[in-house]
N, C-alpha and C positions, 0 to 999 in steps of 0.2 A: 644422481640422486640415488639413496640408499633405499632400504626396503621399505614399501609403504604399509604401514601397520594400522589397520582399521581397529578404533577404540573398541572394547568389550565393555558392557554394561550388566550389571545384576539384574536390572530390569528386563522387563519383556522386548522383543525385537521392534517395538513402535519406534521408540525414540531413534535407534539406530537407524532402522530404514527411512525414517522422515529426513534426518541428517544428509544420509548418503543421497538419496533421492535428489534432495535441495542441492548438494554440491555437483550432482551430474547434470541436472538441468542447466544450471548457472553456468557451468564451466562447458558444457557441450560435450564433455568426456572426460574420465580421469584415468590418468596412467598409472600401473602398478608395477612395480620394479620387485622381481624376486631373483636376486643376484647373491652367490655366493663367492668365497675367496677360491675355492676349487673350480669354477666357470668363469672365464673370462671373455668368452664369446657365446653367450646365450642366444638360442632361436628366438626371434620374436613373432610372436602369435599377436595378431591383430582382430580384436572380438569387437563387432558391433551388436549390441543387445537391447533389446525391449527396455526401456527406463525402470519398469518395476521389477525386472530379475537383475538389473545390472549392479545394484549394492550386493546383492548376494554373490554374483561372480567377482567383483572385486575383492571381496572377504575371502573365497573361495581360492582365487590366483595367489593371496598372500599368504596361505598356510598349506595350501595342498599341492600346487605348483611344484614339479621336480625343478630344484635349484641346486643338483649336486651331480657330481660328473662330467665328464666333457660333453654330454648331449643336454644339458639343461635348456629349460626355456625359459623367457618371460613373457607376462601376458600384457597387452593395452585394451581395457577394456574402455568403449565409448557407447553413451547412451544415446541411442539413435531410435527415433520414430519409425517403425517396420514400414510405413507407408514410404519414407525417404529413402531407405535401403531398398525397398523394390524397386524405385523408380531408378536407382542410382545403377542396380544387376540389369534392369530392361533395356536402357540405353546405352550399356555397355561402356561405364565411363572408366577412365583409366585407373582412377584410384578406389578400390573396393576391398571392402576386409577379407581376412584368410576365412574367419568363422562368423556364422551368422547364428543368431538366437532370438528370433521373432517371438512375439507372446501366443502364436496360432500355429499351426499348420497352414492355415488357409492363407497365409501370406506365402508360404513357399508355394503353394498351388497356383495362386494369382500371378507371382514372379515368372513360375514355368509357363502360364498361359502368356505372360507378353513378350515370351521370347528368351528369358533368362535362362543359361544353362546351370540350372539348380534341380538337386533332388528334391522330389515332392514329399518326402517324408525324413523327419531327421529323428534324435534320439532324444526323447522328453526328458527335460530335467526335473519339470516339476508341473504342478497344475494349480488351477485357480479356478473356483466356481464363479459362474456368472449369476447374478442375484440381482434383483430389484431392491434399490437402497431406497426406502419409504420413510418421509419425516414421522416422527411420532405423533403428531398431529395428526396427520393424513390417515396414520394406521388406525388412530382410535375412530375414526370418522367411517373408515371402509370396513374394518373388522374391529369391533370395540373388546372383543374377548381374545383375540390372538393376532397373531401376525398376517395381514391380508395377503391371499394368495395371487399368484401370477392372474388368476382368472377373476379374482376381484378387482385389481389393477386394470385388465384389459376392457372390463365391463365398466371403469370408473366414468364420470362426467367431466371430462377435460376442463369444463368452467369452473368447477367446483375442487377438481383436483388435478392442477397442470402437472402434465407428463412431459418429460423430455427423455432425450435418447443420444448418445454419443454417435455421430455422422456415421452410418453404417457403410457408406461408400470410402472410409479411411481409417475405420476403427474395427477390430474384430469383435469387440464386446457389443457394440452396435450390432454387428450382424449376426452375432450368436443370439441376442435378445430377439431379432426378428424372426429367426429360425424357431426360437420358441414360440412366438406370437402366432407362427403360421402352423406350428404343430399343434397349440391349442385349440386353434380354431377348427381342426379337424373334427373335434366332437360336438359341434354348434349345429343349429339346424341349417344353417345358409353358410359353411364354411367360406366362399369367398368374400360373401359379405362382410362377416365377421372380421376376417383379416385384414380387407380394405379399411373397414372402421378403424380397426386398431392403428393400422399405419397412418392414418390421418391423423388420428390421436397425437403418436407421439411427434409426428412430422412437424406439429406447430412449433417446438422446441428443441432444434436440433442444437448439440454442443461438440466442442472439437474433441472433447474427452470426458470420462467421468469426474476427474479433479477439476474441470470447467464447471459441472453440474453442480458439483458441492460448494462452489463459490458463490454460483447463481443463487442456491438456496438460501445462502447467507447474506444475500447482498440486495434484498427487497424485492427480489424478482419471484419469489416464492414458486420454484419449481417443488413439487411436493413427492415425485417418484421420479427414478430413472435408474436404467441398468448400469451395474458396476461390479466390480470384483468382491469377492469377501473381504480381502485383505484392506481394499480401501475404505469400505464401511469401518472395519475395525479401527483403521487409522484417523479416519475423519472422528470418529467417535472418542477417540483418546485425547483430541484439543480441545484444551480448556476454554469454555465459553462458546461452544458450538451447539446447534440444535443435534438431539440424538435423532440419529437415522436407524431403521431395523431393516435387517437382511431377510429378503422373500425369497425362498428358493424354490427352483420350478418343479412341478410335479410330472412335468413331462420332458423328453429329451432335449437337453440344450448343450451344445458343445462348451466343454471346459476350455481354458485357455492351456494350452499345453507345452508351451516353452521348449519347442523343438532345437535341438542345435546340429548344425551342418556345416562341414568343412567345405569352403566353396572351391570349385574346379581349377582356379588359377594359383589356389596355393601350391608352392614348389613341394616336392618330395620329403625335405626336411621339416617343411613347416606342417605339412600334413600329418607326419607321423609325430610331431610334438600336439599337433593339436587334438590328434586321437588318445595320446597318453593323459593330455589334462582333460577329455572328455570322459575318461575312465575313471579320474578321478571325482570328476562331477557326477558321477553316476553310482558311486561307492557309498556305503553307510555313513562314513564319515561327513558327507556333504550334506546331509539332510537337514542338520542343524543351520547352516547358513541361509537355505531357502525358507526355512522356519522364522527365522528372525526377519527376514523380508515380507513375512506376511502371507507366504505361498505353501501350499501343500505339497505332500510328496508326489511322485510321478504317478504312482497308483492310488492318488486321492485320499491319503491319510494325514490327517490334523497333525502337525508336528510340534509346534509350539503352543502351549497352553493359552487361550485368550481370554480378553477381560469379560466377565459376565455381564454384558451390556450388548445392545444390537441383534439379540437372536441370534447368535451365531451357533450353528450347529455343530457340535464334534465328530459325530459319526462320519465315517469315511463317505466319500462321494465318488461313486462309480465314475470313471472317465468314459465320455461317450464319443463314440465315433463319429466323424465329420460326415453331414450329409452328403449327397452326390452332387455333382456340378450342376445339373438340371436345377436342383431345388435351392441352392445357394443362389443361382441366377435368378430364379423365379422370383424370392424375397428380395434381393436388390433391385430388379426390375420395378416392382410395386413400389421401392423406396424412391427411386428415380422418379415416378411417375407422380408421387403424391408431393413431389416439391415442384413440379414442374407446371406450369401454367398453360392452357391450351386456349384455343379458338373454336368453339363446337356451335354448329347447325345443326338443331335436333330436326328430325321429321317425324312426325308423330301423327299416325295413321287414326282418321276418325271417320272409316268407312262404316256402313251398316253392320257388317259383322262384328265389329267392336262391341257392339251393344247386347251379343251373346251372353246368356248366363254361363256360368264355369260349374260344372258338375262339382258338387261336394261343398259348394261355397254359396254364400248369400249375395255374390259380386258377379259383376259383369266382367268381360275382357277388358275394358275400358278402366273400369274400378283398378283391378290388380296392376294395369299397366302405369297410372296415374300415380298410384301409391308407391310403385317401384321408381318411378322418375323422380317424383317430389324427395323420396328419400335419398337419392343418388345425387340429387343438387347439392345436398348438405356435404358431400365429400368430395367436391372439387376445390382448388385451391380459390379463396375470395378473388384473386387476380383474374381467373379463367373468365374469358368472356363466353357467353353462351345466349343463343337465340332460339326459339322456337316458332316451326310452321307446322301448321296442323295440314294434313292432303287428304284426297279423297278423289271424286272425280267432279270436275266444274263446280271447286267450291268456291272461287271467286272469278265470276264472269266465265270465261272458256279456260281460265285456269285451274289447274289441280291442286293448288296450295295456296296457303294463306297464312299471312305474319300474325301470329299469337304474342309472342314476346320478341321485342328488338335485340339486338346484339347489343349486351352490355355486361359488366362485369356480376358475376354472382352476388359479391357483397351488394351491390346496388340493387340485384332483383330481390334479394332478402328485404333490404330496406324499403324499398316501394311495394312491398306484397305481391310481387309476382307470383308467389305460390298459391295464392288464392285464385287467381286468374287460370292457372293450370287446371287447379281442382275444378274447375267450374266447366271443363271442357265436356262435350256431349258429342257422340256420333252422329254423323248424318244420315237421317233415314234413308234406307234404299241407297246409300252412296256406294261406288265401287271403291277400287283400289289403283289410284292413277300413280302408281309407283315409278315407272322409270321416267315419265317427264318431271317428277318431283325431284327424283334424284340427280337428274341432268342440272335442273334449275339451280338446287343447292349447292352442287359442285361448281357450277359456274361462278355463283355467287361468293363462296369461299375463295375462288382462284382470283377473282378480282379483287377481293380487299384481304387478300393473304397479307398475315404479320410475321415477320422473319423472327420474332422474338417468343413464339408460341408453337405448340403441335396444332395444326390447323386441320379439322376432322368435319365428318359429317356422320352424326349417329342417326339410322334409320329404327324406327320401331312399329313393327307391324304385325298384322295378323294373320296376312294371305297374300298370295301371289299377285302380280298385275293382271288386272283383269278390264283395262280401259281399251275399247277397240279401237280408238282413234290414238293410240300412243304411238311412239317408236316401239319397234321391237328390241329383244334383248340384245341382239347382234347390232343393231342400230346403235343402240345406248353405248354398248360397249367400244364401239367405233368413235362414237363421237368424243368421249372421254378420251382416249388415246390420241384422237387428233389435237385437243386443247391441253393435252397434259404439258407442265413445265418441269422438268426435272430440277430446277432451281426453287420451285414453289410446289414443293408435294402436300397434297391433300388427300388423305385416306377414308374411305367410306368404312364405316364399322354396321354391318347389319345385325339387327338382333330381332328373331323373329320369334312368334309364339303360338301355338294354336294348331289344331289338326289340318288347316287349309295351307298352312305355310309349305312354300317350294324351297326347301335349303339350297338346292342346286341354282337356284336363281340369286339368291343373296350371296352366294359364294361366288359366284362369276362376277359381279357387281363389285363386290368388295375386293378380290383379287385383283381386277383390273386397276386398282387405285392402289395397291399395296396394302389393303387393310384386312380385316378379318370379320367372319360372321359367327353368330352363336344362335342357335336356334333349339326349340323343343317344340314337340306335339301336345304338351301340356300347359293350358295356360297357368295354371298354380305355380310353375316353375320360373315364372317371369322374373321373380327376385333373384333367383340363384343364377340365371343366365343373365341378366341386367348386371349383377355385380362381377360376373366372371368376365363380362365386357368392360366393365369399368376398371377392373384390375390391371388390364392390358393397356389402357388408355390413360388413365389418371396421371 
């Protein structure tokens, strides 16, 4: 083959990038030869690039690569999903590229965490802001006079405004959006609750990528808003006959896509030298126009190419946001995984006499606040999650300290059968004690006996006090009993949620840790919702 020349159009970058992306996706990659008569044996550089930057690298290689002298090189650019390259590098496959350009440094970090010999930092070639793409119709309903904010979108009713998200487990745009929602929730009255609620909304409609979300919006499925890149919004709006989407920019720190370039360690010295020279060309002033034509911004966040006056595109520079630490990223991805996982949950609800105590500063009792949090929490579980509720006190059902209130069934069935009403009607047992230990053991045995391999099997305890049943097991006996019947092939975790001044945090901690669970406590009953949602964020 001779040189590959990319077509040059007088029109904006939109048409060019659409054509090249289509070629790359359809062919799985495109070869670019940069050969001059003076160079008969060019150094070969194999580049794996995220599909949205691959067209720019094709053009840049065509014009900027060194094709003169005895040490010239030619570049082969393959459009490869970053997740696929991460898998290849982590599994030490024999065939790997010389250079990798994922869409986010998150992929470098993930590849290294999975054992790949790759740098965590690369040289950013370009950037792209992560925005919410909002249909014009939905935007008019959420914020009639302006583009809806991320807060407007996070607070939207998913029944009226269906939200979607590129699956964060395999997509940097989705991960960045989750980080933005988590950051946004920090200024709310109950951050854990707000974040869990936001995750549950977007988890209803996951998509493989933003492109799939745009397709769904035009296929009668009605996605009203979803995270995408700025350039993706412009490209979509440029297509004739499509519904206009507006770009909602974040008011909180959200990582940009930063397209880092790294030379991988298996590249030999000759290839490494050539790749570094190619990188120098890509980070020079002449390279900006190629990235602008592909809908990307400069590495420092400047808008390179003029954008059509549609979709709310902001021309001002977008500062590059640093990546959060690993713990923050892991936290939001854990919340995402939980939101997509069905569970099998046996709830133990304390109805001892102390639950009837008034909560200072409110007109409610401890029971009122607990039931309010529990009812709201039911709506955050997957519809397929199975949930049962036992109340417990002392001698609640003959000699037993617990009684079944709601049988184990899918959350969707509970709502269909009006179970929430039965939950709201629960009243404390006057003078009843807290038969915690016997009730926990009974619930644990029940969950172990009916263990479901396809779900997370849990016991969730809601209580306001320590065990005070004189006829029950001791804490040590309870722990010993649980250890004796535990089955490593059938894990059942106890999640302890304790509120009020009478709670014994160490007691719940021992019970939970014995089963591999966690405990969440506060002496202030008004914090029940905050503690409850903190627990749900771990188990949903």
